[in-house]
N, C-alpha and C positions, 0 to 999 in steps of 0.2 A: 394067038400067033406069039412065036416065042423069041428071047432076045438074046441076043449071045453078046458077053462081052467084047469079043472083036470086032461087031457093029461101029461100038463104041470109040471117037477119039483118042488117043493122053490123055490124061490130066495130068495136072501137076503132084498128083501122089496116087499110088496104088489103092486097090478097093480095101484087102484087108490085111493086114501085120502090117505095112508099111513103115507102121508108129513104132514098131518093135525093132526095128532097125538102127542101129546107134548113127548120130546125123540127125533124125527125121524127127518133125512135130507133132505134136498130142494135141486134139483142140485142149483150148485152156492153156498152151504154150506160146512165147510171141514167136511171132514169123513174121515176114516180111511178107505183105500185101503184095498179091500178082495185079498189076492192073486190070479193070474191070472187062475193057476189050481184048485183053491178050488173054483171058482164061477160058480154056479149052471146054465146052457144054455139049451134050448130046445132039446132035443132030435129028430134028423131028422124024419121027418114021410109025406108021400106025393110028388111029383116030386121035384124036386129040382131048384133051382132055375134059369131062362133060359138069357141068355145072350144074350143084343141085341147086336149084330156086327152092324147091318146095322142103327146104331143111326148120326144123321145131323151131328153131329162131326165128327165124321168120313168121311161122305163125302164129310165135309168140306178137310179134310186131301186129298184125295182121290184127290177133285180138285190140291189141290198145283201139282201132281205127273200128273196128266190128264194134265194141259195147255202146259207146257215145252216139255212135250211127243207129242201132239196132232202138235205144231210148229214144233217141230224136221221131226216128219211125211209128212207133209206136203211140209215143206223143201227140201226132199228127194226124193218127189212125182214129183214137181214142175222143181226139178231140172234133174232126169230123165226123164220127159217127153219134154222139153225146150229145154235142151244140151246132151240127149244122156246118154251111157253108158259107155263114156271116161273120166277120170278122178274120178272114182268114190270114192275113199281117199281123196281127195280133198274135193267134196261134203258133202263130211261125216265131215272130219274137221269144217267148215264152219258152217253146223246145226248144230251141237254139242256144237260150240263154242255161236252161236248166242240163242241158247236152253238154255243153262246157262246164260249168261245176261240177257234173258226175263228174267229168274225164279227170278230172283235178281231184274230185275224192277220192276216186279206185285209183288213181297215181299214190296218195298219201297214205292210201292203205296198205300198201305193196303187191298186192292182191294180184300183178304182173311178176311177182318174181318166182313163183310157181309156177313152172315149165307146162304148157299146154297136155300135156302128155300125161300128170301125174294128178292124183286124186286126192286133193282134204277137205276134209269136213272145213275146214279155216278159210277155206278160200270163197265155199257159198257163203260162209258168215260174214266175209268179209264184203260180198256181192250185197247183203241183203243193206248193213250197216248203212253202206253206202247210197242205197236208193231209200233209204229212212232219210238220209242228210240230202237227197236231192230231192224229199217229199219238201223237208222246210224249206228249200231255197224255191222249189217251185210258188211256196206258197205268200213266199218274201216277193218274189216277182211280179205276183198278179197281183198283192199289194199295191205294190210301188206305181205299175202299172193301171189301179185303179179300175181292175177286169170284175165288172159282176157276172159275167157265165160262169165261171170257174167254181164249181161244187165242190165239197169234200165226196160227192161220189167220184166226180171225175177222175180226182187226184187220186182216189184210190187205185181205178180201176187202171189208170196210167200208170200206178206204180203194180200192181199185181200180172199188167199184159207185161210189163219190159222185165220184170223179174223172173215169168216164166217162160221168156223167149230167148232171154242173155243166159239163164239156165240150162235150156235144153240145147244154144248154140256152144255153149263151153261143155256138154256132155258129150254133145255130137262130134265133135272137134276133137275131144279127149280119145272116144271110141274107135276115130278113124285114124288117129298118132298113132296111139297103142298096136293095132294091127298093121300099121305100113313099119312102125320100128320093128315087130315080131319077124316080119316078112325080109330085113335089115333094107328098106328101107328110110329114109328120112335122118338116117344117121352121118354123122361126121368122121370121116376117119381123120385119123389122128396119129402122126409120128413124132418121136423124140427123139432128139440129136441130141447123146450123152451117155454112158452107159455107168456114170460114178455112182456117189449115193446120193447126188443131185437128181440125175436121172432116176436113181432106183423110185425116191420119194415120189416123184411126177406120175409116175407111173402106179406104184400102186395106190395113189389116192385117186387116181386117174378110173383105177383098175376096183376098186373097194366101196366109189362113189357108188354105184350101183343103177346110176343116169343113165340109159342106153341109146340116150343121144346122141352120145360118144363111144367110138371102137378105136382103142388104142389096136392099130395094123404091126406094129414092131415098133424095135430101135434100132438108131444105126450107130455105128462109132467101130473108127478105123483098128483102135486098140484091141482087138481081137480077142490075144492072151493076155490081156489087163484088164477087162472085164467081164461079169457072167456072158454064159452064152443065151441064158434064161431070167426073165427078172417078173414074179409074178406071174407066169405062164406067158409072157409075153418076148417072143425072141428076136436075137440081135441077127438083123438082114443085113449087113456090110456098112460100109464107109459111104462117105457124102457123096461119090457118083451113084449109088445102087440107090440113095435117097431123090437124088434128083430123077431119077430112070424112074422112079414110082410115083411121081410128083407129076412128072410130063406126059403118063399114061393114066392120070385120075385116079390112082391109088390112096393118093394122100390129098385131103383137104385141107388140114392144117399141121402145120409145125413148128414145136418146141421144142426151143434152144435150150437146153437142160446141160449148160454149160459153168463149171467156175467161172469166177471172174478175169475176167481172158483182156488182154492189152487190146487198144483200141482196132488197130492194125489187122488182128486175129479177129474179130465180129465181123469190122466190112469186109472181111475177105469171104466171109461165109454169106454176111446177107448179099454181097452181091452177086455169087453162085446164086441164090436161091430167086432171086427179085427177077431172072430174067423169065420167071414161071409165074403165073395167074395162083397163088399159092398165098393165105395168111401166115407169117409167121410170127410165135411169140417169142419172149427171150421168158423164161421162169427165175424168176429173184432168189435165193436162199431159203429152206421151208420155215427158217426158226422168223421170217422177215413178211411172212404169208400173211398176217395177219393184220399190217400196216397198207397193205397195198391197194385195197379201198379207199385211200388216202386222194387228193387234188395233187396233186406239183403246182407250184409257185419258183417266179423268178427271181433270185436274190441275184442282185448286181451281172445279172448274166447267167448265172448259173441255178440249173434246177433245182428244186430241192422240194422232199418228198416230208409233206406235214403231217407228223405223224399225231400230234395235241395243238388244238387251238383253240380259241375263243368262241366256242358255240353261236355265241349273237351279238354283234358289236354291230358298228355302222349305222345305218339305215332302221337295220333288221331289230336292232336295241332300240331305236325311236319307235317303231311302231309298233313293237311289245310294251312298252310304257306305256303308248298312248290308249291300245287297247286293254291295260290291268284296268290303269285308273278310271276310262268310263264305263265300261264294262261293268268294272266292281260298285262305281256310283250309281249304275243304272241299276244292277243287283238291287242295293242294301234298298232304294227308293222301293221296287215291284215288292219284292219279299219281305218288308219293315210288318204286313201283319203275321205273318207268319213266323218273324222273329221276337215281337211283341207277345205271341199266346206261347211260343215254346219258354220266355221267360216266366209267362202267368203259372203255367204249368210246374214249372222246376220250381218257383217259390210256394207254392200253394202245395205242392209234394213234400219236399223237404228243407223248405224255407230256402236262406243264402248261405252260401254266394252264390250266384245266378250264373259265371262267368267263372270257368275255372283257367287258368296258366299255368302253364308248364315251359321249359328253356329247352329250346330246340336248335340245332344248327343250321344256319343254312345259306345263301350265296360266299365262297372262301369260307367255310368253315364258320363263319361267324353267331355266337350265342343273340338270339332273339326269344320275347315274351311269345308263344302263341297262344289265340284266344280260340276257347270254344264254350260251348253249354256245359256245365256240367251235369255228369252223368252218374256220377258216383258217391255214397255215401260219404259224408266228411271224415269221417272218426277213421276211414278206411280208404285216406288219400295218399297215394305216392308219386311224387312230385318228382320224381324220378325219372317215372315208368320203368322200374324194374321187372315189375312181375306184367306180363300183359295180359289184356282182357278174354276170358276163352270162355265158352259157347256156360249159359245159365250161371256164371260167374255174380257169388253172392253178395259182392260190389257194386254193382249196377242197378240203381232206382228203377220204380213200376216206368216214370216217365221217361228214365236215362237210355231203356232199351227202347222205347219208341226212337228215341232221335237216333239213338247209333243204329239203327237197324235202317232211317231213312237218310241218313248221315245229315238232319238237321243241325248235330248237335256242330256239324263242321260250317254253320255259315257266319258265325261270328268271326272267322278268318279273313271275311271281306274287310275289315279294319287292316287286318296284317298286310293285304295287298293296299290300301291306298296307305299305308304308313311306308310301302317299300321295302318290308320285312320278308314280302312273299309274293308272288304271280299267283295268277288264277289258274296254270297248268305248269305242271312240272312235277320235280319227283318229291312225293308224299315225304316231310320231314321226320324222323324218326327220335321219340324220347332219347336223352343223353344213357338211360339206364340198361335198355329193352339191348336183349341178349339171345342169341341163336344158338340150341347146342350146350349154354353156357358159356359162351365169345362173344363178347362185344359186335356188334355188324361188322365195323372197320376190320377186325381181324379173320374173321367168317369167311368174307368175298371179298377179292384178290384188287378188284377194282371199285370197291363201293366207294372210296376216296371220291371216284368222279363226277359221284353224284353234286357234288356240292361246287360245279363248275356253272352249275345254274342258281338260279333262285325258284326253292321248293313250291310246292303249289299245293290250293287246295284239293283238286283234280289232277289225273296224270294220264298216261299212255299204261300202267301197269295195272292203273285202277278201274279202265274203263275195257281191259281184256281179262281181267276177273281175279287180279291180284289184289285184293282187297282181304281185312282179317288180321287175323297174328301170323308173324312170322317166327314161330318157333323150332324150324329146322332150318337148318342150309339149303337144303332140296327148294323151299317156299321163298328165303330170302335171295338164293341165286334167281329165280323166278321173273322175282318182281322185278331184283336189280339190271337181269337182263333186257328186262322193256325200257326200263330208266334211261339206259345208254342209247339204247336205240332211240328213245325217243331226242335224248341231245345231239346226237350224232345225224339227227333226221331233222332238224329244227325247220319251221317253215311258219308263217299265218296262216296259211291253208292247216296244217296237220292241228293247230291251237283250235283252231273254228271247228275244226270236227270235231275232237276230242270233248271241247264245249257242247254242244249238240249233243252228242253221242251219249255223255254222262248221265241225262236223267234217265236214258233208257237202260241202259248197264245199270242202275240203279232199282230199276226193277225187275230184271232178268240176272242179276248178278250180285244179289244181295246174299247169299246164304251163309255166307263168312262174316258177314257185318254182326258183330253181337259185343 
């Protein structure tokens, strides 16, 4: 059905070119807002806008529920198959508790940041890690309940069944979503209001992102002679009246207001006109600020403030991390004492004293402290400042030291640093003061490097369990490690620490090729 402009009641301004006449306003210019009840709106004609319930975003939300549910069902199935129907309440308690923990681990692994229609090997790796962590949780829960029926075969079969089921479910959803997107379904149709520099930046970003779930159907701007006709292949389809018409007939799902900072009255006018319809409206900040808009807002004296930087761990979180560090470090020292004594004896028998190597490192707020490690290099080739990084087949490394470094046993004396308060169990690894990447100190090689000092350094960290171990002689390696360190700082939680601690021994087995 065709729609003629004369079918619509007159509005406060014309469709195109009105802003080019003297005395008219343009988007972003001061204007007296019209009262909401006096704004002329197109009368509804034709079918109402169709709501797309099956959108990629909703499929992603459904996966957050489907994963722990499938895990739970697999646990119930395996327990009933292997253990019979007795003690079903106990089986259900273990399955429910483990499924709740798995949901937390999956969220902490950031597996849901990858949309359902995008395939990445890293997604399956994160799924596997979370299942391994859930396996440890099942053992702990069964131990606390003193359950005698649960065997190693039962746990392994549960993990394998859940892993295969969840993987097949994800692959099935991925194939269906891709096929639907290829046919034009599941897409969010986006319109951009504003065709100046900010609007062009938004359009170019959306078009170049390559995400099939978003489709820019056009941009709208009354200033026909002052904005481009086409931006990155997206056409100017008219002014606000045309946009309202497209929204009314379901041609647009989401609207992005890409306007310069405008007076409150002008913005209220635009929102009032769009509020008449069931459409999601976004306001695009200045492109230079995009990197900060994943930060939360806070209310200061009644004014909303964007929190650009904040103390990552404070309040009760700081208390929880303090307790975690001291208690777990003390337990690990007691449990690992035979390994510590054996390592010390091996060093003494191989190359004599000293057994412990001390080196200055920077920690929380840039403060200096001496880090403790088992000595792994010859004393006549000591490098206290760490100007020369260890390399593969480094002649400075002793026979015993090579084994200690590959297994990371040389780092265990840092548990004493944790008890002293210099370090945490989990955090960014502290680097030697003289270490450089491509001839530049680390602080100069990476712009965000100094943000690592906002938390205590750790024995293990998010970068290490993701494979970033070994020397950092290039800017690329350093950027990769720092990126994970900052990601950990900005997303810290007790559960993330627990996940890293459990996954560290596994990463030492499968990701130790760069440790030398």
